[in-house]
C-alpha positions as CSV (number, residue, x, y, z in Angstrom):
1,M,51.8,95.6,164.4
2,S,49.6,96.6,161.4
3,A,46.8,94.6,159.8
4,L,47.7,92.6,156.6
5,L,43.9,93.2,155.3
6,S,41.7,96.2,156.7
7,L,38.4,97.2,155.6
8,E,37.0,100.5,156.8
9,G,33.5,101.6,156.4
10,V,33.1,99.8,153.2
11,T,29.9,99.6,151.3
12,A,29.0,97.9,148.0
13,Y,25.8,97.8,145.8
14,Y,24.3,95.9,143.1
15,G,22.7,98.7,141.1
16,S,20.6,100.6,143.5
17,I,20.6,97.8,146.1
18,A,22.9,98.0,149.1
19,A,24.5,94.9,149.6
20,L,27.3,95.8,152.4
21,K,26.7,98.9,154.5
22,G,29.8,100.2,156.6
23,V,31.8,97.1,156.9
24,D,34.7,97.0,159.0
25,V,37.4,94.1,159.1
26,E,40.7,93.7,160.3
27,V,43.0,90.7,159.7
28,M,46.4,90.3,161.1
29,D,49.2,88.5,159.6
30,G,49.0,84.9,160.4
31,E,45.4,85.0,161.5
32,I,42.9,82.4,160.3
33,V,39.5,83.9,159.8
34,T,36.1,82.6,158.7
35,L,33.0,84.2,157.5
36,I,29.8,82.8,158.7
37,G,26.2,83.9,158.3
38,A,22.9,83.1,156.8
39,N,22.3,83.0,153.1
40,G,22.0,86.4,151.8
41,A,24.1,88.0,154.6
42,G,26.8,89.3,152.3
43,K,29.6,86.8,152.8
44,S,30.5,86.3,149.0
45,T,29.8,90.0,148.2
46,L,32.3,90.8,150.9
47,M,35.1,88.7,149.4
48,M,34.3,89.8,145.8
49,T,34.4,93.4,146.9
50,I,37.8,93.0,148.3
51,F,38.9,91.7,144.9
52,G,37.3,94.6,143.1
53,S,33.9,93.2,141.8
54,P,31.5,94.8,142.9
55,Q,33.8,97.7,143.5
56,A,33.4,99.5,146.9
57,R,31.5,102.5,146.6
58,D,32.6,104.1,150.0
59,G,35.3,103.0,152.5
60,R,38.8,101.8,152.1
61,I,40.3,98.5,151.6
62,V,43.9,98.1,152.4
63,Y,46.2,95.1,151.9
64,D,49.5,95.0,153.1
65,G,49.9,98.5,153.5
66,R,48.6,99.5,150.1
67,D,45.1,100.9,149.3
68,I,43.5,98.6,147.0
69,T,39.9,100.1,147.2
70,R,40.0,101.4,143.5
71,V,42.5,99.1,141.8
72,P,40.9,97.2,139.0
73,T,40.3,93.6,138.8
74,T,42.5,93.6,135.6
75,R,45.5,94.7,137.5
76,S,47.6,92.8,139.8
77,R,46.6,93.6,143.3
78,G,49.4,92.1,145.1
């Protein structure tokens, strides 16, 4: 069974500030997943990067078998 959502080595920046560094996540179809962590840990940035803003600088984001890493937010990602 393959993952519904997969992030491999994702990095994201706000200007020159690294907000995410080499994030790996795998979510299987039907799983319920939560993100927990302290303020400033990158939870919101991770979710926003999955949706394309900020765009991942490195790594790969795959949703339902389709690489969406460079898909602009103005285009349907589904």
